[in-house]
Every structure is written in C-alpha cells, then in structure tokens.
C-alpha positions as CSV (number, residue, x, y, z in Angstrom):
1,L,-25.8,39.2,24.9
2,F,-24.5,40.5,21.6
3,L,-21.0,39.3,22.3
4,E,-22.3,35.9,23.6
5,G,-23.8,35.0,20.2
6,Y,-27.4,36.0,20.9
7,K,-29.3,38.3,18.5
8,P,-30.9,40.9,20.7
9,I,-33.8,43.1,19.5
10,V,-34.2,46.3,21.5
11,L,-37.5,47.8,22.4
12,K,-37.4,51.3,23.8
13,R,-39.1,54.7,23.8
14,S,-37.8,57.5,21.5
15,S,-37.1,59.5,24.6
16,S,-35.1,56.7,26.3
17,K,-31.7,57.4,27.7
18,T,-29.5,55.0,25.9
19,W,-26.0,56.3,26.8
20,R,-25.0,53.1,28.6
21,I,-25.5,51.0,25.4
22,D,-24.9,53.5,22.6
23,E,-21.8,51.7,21.4
24,I,-23.7,48.6,20.5
25,L,-27.1,50.0,19.5
26,K,-25.9,50.7,16.0
27,Y,-25.4,46.9,15.5
28,L,-28.9,45.9,16.7
29,P,-32.5,46.2,15.5
30,V,-34.0,49.0,17.6
31,Y,-37.8,49.8,17.8
32,N,-39.2,52.9,19.4
33,I,-42.5,51.5,20.7
34,D,-44.0,54.9,21.1
35,K,-43.8,55.2,17.3
36,C,-44.7,51.7,16.1
37,S,-47.0,48.8,17.1
38,L,-45.7,46.5,19.8
39,K,-46.4,43.7,17.3
40,Q,-44.0,45.1,14.7
41,P,-40.8,43.2,15.9
42,F,-42.7,40.0,15.9
43,I,-44.1,40.7,12.5
44,D,-40.6,41.5,11.2
45,F,-38.7,38.6,12.8
46,G,-41.3,35.9,13.3
47,N,-40.8,33.8,16.4
48,I,-38.8,35.5,19.1
49,D,-37.4,32.8,21.5
50,I,-37.0,34.9,24.7
51,I,-38.4,38.1,26.1
52,I,-36.3,39.8,28.8
53,H,-38.6,42.5,30.4
54,T,-36.7,45.1,32.4
55,A,-38.8,48.3,31.8
56,T,-40.0,49.9,35.1
57,N,-41.3,53.1,36.6
58,Y,-40.4,53.7,40.2
59,G,-42.7,56.7,40.6
60,R,-39.9,58.8,42.2
61,N,-40.4,61.7,39.9
62,G,-44.0,62.6,40.8
63,E,-45.6,60.3,38.2
64,D,-49.3,59.7,38.8
65,I,-50.8,56.2,39.6
66,E,-52.0,55.8,36.0
67,T,-48.5,56.3,34.6
68,I,-46.9,53.9,37.0
69,Y,-49.6,51.3,36.3
70,D,-49.3,51.7,32.6
71,S,-45.4,51.2,32.7
72,N,-45.3,48.3,35.2
73,T,-48.6,46.4,34.6
74,F,-50.4,47.3,31.4
75,F,-47.4,47.6,29.1
76,P,-45.7,44.3,30.0
77,L,-49.1,42.6,29.9
78,K,-49.6,43.7,26.3
79,L,-46.0,42.4,25.6
80,L,-46.8,39.1,27.3
81,E,-50.0,38.6,25.4
82,I,-48.4,39.3,22.1
83,S,-45.4,37.1,22.8
84,S,-47.7,34.2,23.7
85,Q,-49.6,34.7,20.4
86,Y,-46.3,34.6,18.5
87,S,-45.1,31.4,20.2
88,T,-42.3,33.0,22.2
89,K,-40.8,30.2,24.4
90,Y,-39.8,32.2,27.5
91,F,-40.8,35.4,29.2
92,I,-38.2,36.6,31.8
93,N,-39.7,39.2,34.1
94,T,-37.8,41.7,36.3
95,D,-39.8,41.9,39.5
96,T,-39.1,43.6,42.9
97,A,-38.4,41.9,46.2
98,L,-40.5,44.5,47.9
99,N,-44.0,43.6,49.3
100,S,-47.0,44.9,47.3
101,D,-48.1,47.2,50.2
102,I,-45.0,49.3,50.2
103,N,-45.9,51.7,47.4
104,A,-47.6,52.0,44.0
105,Y,-44.5,50.8,42.2
106,A,-44.4,47.5,44.2
107,L,-48.1,47.0,43.9
108,S,-48.1,47.5,40.1
109,K,-45.2,45.0,39.8
110,K,-47.1,42.4,41.8
111,Q,-50.2,42.9,39.7
112,F,-48.2,42.0,36.6
113,L,-46.7,39.0,38.4
114,E,-50.3,37.7,38.9
115,W,-50.8,38.0,35.2
116,G,-47.6,36.1,34.6
117,K,-48.8,33.3,36.8
118,F,-52.1,33.3,34.9
119,F,-50.3,32.8,31.6
120,S,-48.1,30.1,33.1
121,R,-51.2,28.1,33.9
122,Q,-51.9,28.2,30.1
123,K,-48.6,26.4,29.7
124,F,-46.6,29.5,28.8
125,N,-43.1,29.7,30.4
126,F,-42.9,32.7,32.8
127,I,-39.7,33.2,34.8
128,N,-39.8,35.8,37.5
129,L,-36.7,37.4,39.0
130,K,-37.3,39.1,42.4
131,I,-34.5,41.7,42.4
132,E,-33.3,43.3,45.6
133,H,-32.1,46.9,45.8
134,V,-29.7,47.4,42.9
135,Y,-26.8,49.8,42.9
136,G,-23.8,50.7,40.7
137,P,-22.0,53.3,38.7
138,G,-24.1,55.7,36.6
139,D,-27.2,55.1,38.7
140,D,-29.9,57.7,39.0
141,D,-29.6,60.2,41.8
142,S,-33.0,59.2,43.0
143,K,-31.7,55.8,44.1
144,F,-30.8,55.5,47.8
145,I,-27.1,54.6,47.7
146,T,-26.2,56.9,44.8
147,G,-28.2,59.8,46.2
148,L,-26.7,59.3,49.7
149,I,-23.1,59.1,48.4
150,K,-23.5,62.4,46.4
151,K,-25.0,64.2,49.3
152,C,-22.1,63.2,51.5
153,I,-19.6,64.3,48.9
154,Q,-21.4,67.6,48.6
155,N,-21.1,67.8,52.4
156,V,-24.8,68.9,52.9
157,D,-25.7,70.0,56.4
158,Q,-28.5,67.5,56.9
159,I,-30.0,64.4,55.3
160,D,-33.5,63.4,56.4
161,L,-33.6,59.7,57.2
162,T,-35.5,57.3,59.4
163,L,-33.8,55.6,62.4
164,G,-32.6,53.0,59.9
165,N,-33.5,50.0,62.0
166,Q,-34.8,48.0,59.0
167,K,-32.7,45.7,56.9
168,R,-32.4,45.6,53.1
169,D,-30.4,43.5,50.7
170,F,-28.3,45.4,48.3
171,I,-26.8,43.9,45.1
172,F,-24.3,45.3,42.6
173,I,-25.5,45.8,39.0
174,D,-22.9,43.4,37.6
175,D,-24.2,40.6,39.8
176,V,-27.7,41.2,38.6
177,V,-26.5,41.0,34.9
178,S,-24.8,37.7,35.8
179,A,-28.0,36.4,37.1
180,Y,-29.7,36.9,33.8
181,F,-26.9,35.1,32.0
182,V,-27.2,32.2,34.4
183,I,-30.9,31.9,33.6
184,L,-30.2,32.1,29.9
185,K,-27.5,29.5,30.0
186,S,-28.9,27.0,32.4
187,G,-32.4,28.0,33.6
188,L,-34.3,27.6,30.4
189,K,-35.5,24.0,30.5
190,E,-38.6,22.3,29.3
191,D,-39.4,20.4,32.4
192,G,-43.2,20.9,32.7
193,E,-42.9,23.7,35.2
194,Y,-44.2,26.8,33.5
195,F,-43.8,29.3,36.4
196,K,-40.4,29.6,38.0
197,E,-39.2,32.3,40.4
198,Y,-35.7,33.2,41.6
199,N,-34.5,35.7,44.3
200,V,-31.7,37.9,43.1
201,G,-29.7,39.5,45.9
202,S,-26.5,39.3,47.8
203,G,-28.1,37.0,50.4
204,K,-26.7,39.3,53.2
205,P,-29.2,41.9,54.2
206,V,-27.7,44.8,56.2
207,L,-29.0,47.3,58.7
208,I,-29.8,50.6,56.9
209,R,-28.2,52.6,59.7
210,D,-24.9,50.6,59.4
211,L,-24.9,51.2,55.6
212,V,-25.5,55.0,56.0
213,E,-22.7,55.2,58.6
214,L,-20.3,53.3,56.3
215,I,-21.0,55.6,53.4
216,H,-20.7,58.7,55.6
C-alpha cells in the first residue's frame, strides 16, 4: 500500500508482533489502540476513505469465549460504527470461509458479518472477503500446514490426525494480498450495492489426507 501511493494508518496493540512490517512502520502513523481511543486516528486525520480490517483471534491458545468475541465481533463493530460516523467510504472485512457452527472463532466472525450487513442496509459500503485457509512463510506454528511441516522436519514419532477425508481450499499468503489490491484498484465502485462479498481461495479444494501425505 505504501509503495502504491496510498497513505496507510496502522492500528495495532502495543503488544502486537510487527516484525513482518518493521521496515516500513517508521514511515507510517501508528496507533496503539490499547493506549488511545479508537476515535483518535479519525480525529487526527479527519475522513479516512477505506478501512481494511484484518484483526482476528483464532482461539488456538486457550483464549476464553469472551476474548474471542471481543476480538472478532465487538472490536470491529466499534471500528465499523466509528468509521460510519466519520464518513468512511468503504469497510473491507476479512472473514472466514468456515461455517459458523465449526468453532467459536467462526461463529464470532459470522456474528460481525451480520452487523456488516446491517450497516450496509443503512447505505454504508461493506465489502466482505471470505478467506480460505491461508499459509505461507513465517506463519504461526498453530496453523495446520506450518505445524505439520515442522513436525515432519523434527521427525516426531506420531502426529494425531483424523482420517482426512474432508476437503479444504488452501491459498498462499501472496495471493491473499493480491486479492486486497484487486479490490482496492477495481472493486470500489459506487453502484448502489452497499454489501458485496467475494470468496478468496485457490478454487481447488484438496483432500486433507492427500495434502498430509504430500507434506510427509
């Protein structure tokens, strides 16, 4: 975004791990939202054209339901409400392709999606990206592909898995980033449709068992 001529404003927590973007953070306005009001960036900069919401809590580290709900539903709802008050033109939401009944993470994501649809009925532009399973370098060990690769490299005696008869769509992180650029460059149009939704995946779901055997 920075190199493409946009003027990004970064919202994060003071405890956020930023090693992936440390090289450019020094050039950008950065707000630690656990130490300032969520309204502060809007107060400082006035109208902000686009919100790209990517914050999420998968609940893989023993977080309780309240923490997952706060990260995936309540926090983005506050951001959505404030952005509508300050005449933001577009809110781009990062959703999951998982069904709401899979786990607390998926449920909390779908609960926020319903709020996005509610705001779109008030003529606020809400764009929802349903992301399939993302993988790539530097990913967290709790993610399926990264964790599996590392266990195989470590030559562990046993990896507890299901039969792997289900299919999932896996998408490389660079392709996900490309999807956001496509939306920014050609998907932001005032055409009277205030809610839009796009599936972001490879389009080629694979059998989990086949993937595991390939990695092994």
